[in-house]
Steps between C-alpha positions, in 0.01 A plus 500: 500500500147375606456337834480122511153354449474360852593840654244706301208260483363301790356163409130472585355194323592235246233345279505254209581755234574821685699633796373799698735757657461818702724792586567708807340802331179308421474367854548851638234639262256228610562586865453874444174442306360288781604753761350789298159329491506464879615860541224624266235312699634634828501855359142466376386377841679788669337757267158338547536513878598868483203580275260306726627691802452835325145404394415386853612837636273680250210253521250751636569756227491234227169369634348851492627554146362163384162580656490839330591345165229235543239770570616699196495186285142412599383860461666538160363167377148588619527845343616360168224238506239764587597723209537220245183321610279808556452418869323732742568610856257316729323639804510274805275599792321353803177420317383155392463601137679360198444727200702426187433667166668360192690232690743279309718194562858626449653161414230397252504847346879484450473151348235617251719795401804278448300269270322788321163344584309819562427722798399371841132562581477704822217444749355679800441357846294657781491310827371647825185596682509879503334566164175402334679335208745305717491149640714314748509188278521483122381167359672471160360252248588438138658246265844352523771704323294818543730653762348430843828384655692792349246746643528351848878494502549848358301651787704303754821627336369857511438466873853369560666769286297779661591399854869457423511862384508441126288640221233262370383393151171691492348829397405582863522296820358568847501220752473452872800340665503120473633314804501159329472378142356150455513314169341170398582449132627225276506124543781319678538192717726406789520124458807472722277601792205297378304799371310483172433802283157544655638457853756777436219719372295436814798563732565835333131592515487405867799726574321792335169448680673454839747790475367774271385812683306802387811675363616203293488470122403155373512359148349157441514331162271198471391347829352150500592397145698193610207295627148400397292782354251534785769461767712770338207734451398457862853578624527806277154619608583471871839665446344807341248528784774471765715766331199730483368446853805413711828610339358828362806541276543631147479198269528415133341159446525341154284197428334286233210420733243734347255398771696717746372813326164439670664598830505861384126519572552453875861608560495880479879540493558262207477597134526289186745577222590308188767480233343616176513291183365540148351215300576510128435229238467218757820617666579724796726804530643578843474873568692479832267763647338483843144627520199472730279195462541124493608252235237252386754232403870418510573433131722212607433304180609800293825515693550128443449558130761777505737261680473246216251238620398269212183618321321176594565567870387863471182399318418228751566737791256753355238227461545383860483861623171558320350187658619594849370855470162380369369393840524187710872434543458148640281392208732668249802318645317167473416564136857607429637182658276287275581705189846445351498710182859421405426127485168566324686691233735207448208258466329731253812500287497118488169477319225587745175655387618846605567705189829694510489875461499603134848604386505693168876459463471123538213492247702698246799270533279191474366619164844556345695251288867601531605328178256712298606838640666747267716783641216743448233283667740423788545874561124552485455216751741673741292819483181302567662324798617833639151648463350195677742541792415870530128418512 
């Protein structure tokens, strides 16, 4: 016979439509579950303490093993990168030379390969003062998007890789040991400290001029572009002279100030190099090749056109450039301020005496009566309109 209800079940709670009971077995199970969780935690802590003690006793051996594995990891990664990227073994000596043949930028090269955008164009670099064809400073001119910044940075990366014991992305590389690498590239501000973009540029330039020694490698990308034209040119001019006469360090100096190329006539350890371009059908093709010589212009308007500037802006910029290059800049600026061609065009469209440019498409459409067109004549009209557009 079953035990009475009040002996088997222990009343726990009474609600409006239900009564809750428990049993001795359920209470015991609850207790054992709670105790097992505490026992499991205590056991885990005990095992962790034992493991920590064992590791502490073997710390020296583990540290040596980790160091060996790190060395193997770096060596294996560099070896794999050297084989896959066709890197060469550099020669680092006590000279002040920097001879790179077929140098490449490994990151840009890998990005081009991933996007199937063609091969990276390799370039040579020969800095130093021991050979007739060498120069302590390379002044690199050329248009935007032609590869000046890439050229500067790839040589800095080659110097870092060579001195860390890695192979380098080049056909051959021989360089004298570099004690410091200075870089002034890009545009950034530090407004939290009250420094504008130009102020940051000047602070970085000052650090280079005050600290670079004869064994340093310096790359400078655009000095003096954040202020008035003559101020910036003057700063860049003086910076090149100081690097040549005082710092005596190997330098790659990229600039849009073509006037700086005149320094080559009186600075024997400076040579001019340029990024080559090809003009084709009123457009330019960037060859991404570095060669001796100087650029005669920056092709900035072409780059703006490639970026998507409105045709009216591009056309007006070309007109202003022609006026400024014609001679007296002050007089040209005065004439430009008095001449507002966009507003003149609007006035001409409202009935001024200026005749609009003849438009053959507009004339054809003006002579057509749509209601009188047959399918055949409409098709013929489309061909005539197409021919007028092509002309």
